[in-house]
C-alpha positions as CSV (number, residue, x, y, z in Angstrom):
1,M,102.5,84.9,119.5
2,Y,103.3,88.0,121.5
3,G,100.7,88.5,124.3
4,Q,97.3,88.3,122.6
5,H,98.5,89.7,119.3
6,W,100.0,88.3,116.2
7,Y,103.6,89.5,116.1
8,D,106.3,89.2,113.5
9,S,109.5,88.6,115.3
10,A,111.6,89.4,112.2
11,L,110.4,93.0,112.4
12,R,111.2,93.1,116.1
13,S,114.8,92.0,115.4
14,L,115.1,94.8,112.9
15,G,114.1,97.4,115.5
16,R,111.1,98.6,113.4
17,T,108.5,100.8,114.9
18,G,105.0,100.5,113.6
19,L,101.3,100.8,113.7
20,S,99.2,99.5,116.6
21,V,95.7,98.8,115.5
22,M,93.2,98.7,118.4
23,V,90.6,96.0,118.4
24,T,87.7,98.5,118.1
25,S,89.1,100.3,115.1
26,F,90.5,97.1,113.5
27,T,87.1,96.1,112.1
28,A,86.5,99.6,110.7
29,R,89.8,99.6,108.9
30,L,89.4,96.0,107.7
31,F,85.8,96.2,106.4
32,G,85.4,100.0,106.0
33,G,86.1,100.1,102.3
34,V,84.2,96.9,101.5
35,T,80.9,97.9,103.3
36,K,80.9,101.6,102.3
37,E,78.0,102.8,100.2
38,E,79.2,103.7,96.7
39,R,77.4,105.9,94.2
40,L,77.2,104.4,90.7
41,S,78.9,106.4,88.1
42,A,77.9,107.4,84.5
43,N,79.8,104.4,83.3
44,D,77.4,102.0,85.1
45,L,74.5,101.4,82.6
46,C,71.3,99.6,83.4
47,L,71.5,96.3,81.4
48,R,67.8,96.4,80.5
49,C,67.1,100.0,79.4
50,K,70.8,101.2,78.8
51,K,70.2,104.4,80.9
52,H,72.4,105.8,83.6
53,P,70.6,105.2,86.9
54,Q,71.0,107.5,89.9
55,A,71.7,104.6,92.3
56,T,74.1,103.4,94.9
57,K,75.4,100.0,95.8
58,Q,76.7,98.5,99.0
59,F,78.1,95.2,100.1
60,D,77.1,93.9,103.5
61,L,78.1,90.9,105.6
62,W,75.1,89.1,106.9
63,S,76.8,86.5,109.0
64,A,80.2,86.1,110.7
65,P,82.4,83.3,109.4
66,D,83.7,80.6,111.7
67,V,87.2,81.2,110.2
68,L,88.3,84.7,109.1
69,V,91.1,84.8,106.6
70,V,92.8,88.2,106.3
71,H,95.2,88.9,103.5
72,L,97.6,91.8,104.4
73,K,99.0,93.9,101.6
74,R,102.8,93.2,101.6
75,F,103.9,95.5,98.8
76,G,103.2,99.1,97.9
77,S,103.4,100.7,94.5
78,S,104.4,104.3,95.1
79,R,107.1,104.2,92.5
80,A,107.8,102.3,89.3
81,L,109.1,99.4,91.3
82,P,107.1,97.8,94.2
83,D,108.3,98.5,97.7
84,K,107.9,96.0,100.5
85,I,105.7,97.3,103.3
86,D,107.4,96.9,106.7
87,V,104.7,98.3,108.9
88,F,104.4,96.6,112.3
89,I,100.8,95.3,112.9
90,Y,99.1,94.2,116.1
91,F,96.4,91.8,115.1
92,P,93.7,91.0,117.7
93,V,93.7,87.2,118.2
94,T,90.9,87.4,120.8
95,G,88.1,89.9,121.3
96,L,87.5,90.6,117.6
97,D,83.8,91.7,117.5
98,L,82.3,91.9,114.0
99,G,79.0,93.2,115.4
100,D,79.4,96.6,113.8
101,V,79.9,95.1,110.3
102,V,77.6,92.1,110.3
103,G,74.3,93.2,108.7
104,E,71.7,91.5,110.8
105,R,73.2,92.7,114.1
106,R,73.7,96.2,112.7
107,V,70.0,96.3,111.5
108,A,68.8,95.1,114.9
109,R,71.0,97.7,116.7
110,D,69.6,100.5,114.5
111,L,66.0,99.4,115.1
112,K,66.6,99.3,118.9
113,A,68.0,102.9,118.7
114,K,64.8,104.0,117.0
115,G,62.7,102.4,119.8
116,V,61.5,99.3,118.0
117,D,61.3,96.2,120.2
118,V,63.6,93.6,118.6
119,E,64.1,90.0,119.9
120,A,67.7,89.2,120.6
């Protein structure tokens, strides 16, 4: 541990500089691609009628887990051979708020913004 962040001391000994991910933007980077709305393509057929629907799909998180496991990508594939990624990462051990990505809280916040009285 290094302060309140996960820290890889091996990278420190190598003198690597890296990317500092702020707590507020960490959740957006972590869940942004997963929870983003996606338009279905022409290859996505309706299983019943076999037509191409004009539709979108979106994954949402409806509750926060007690334990969050994050798998960090360790290798890139920019060339024919994989390259090890040696980017320095600050990971927030405390203060990680999933309120912006957890569905029920996000829906309640959006309703409050529209002036609807919502119980907490």
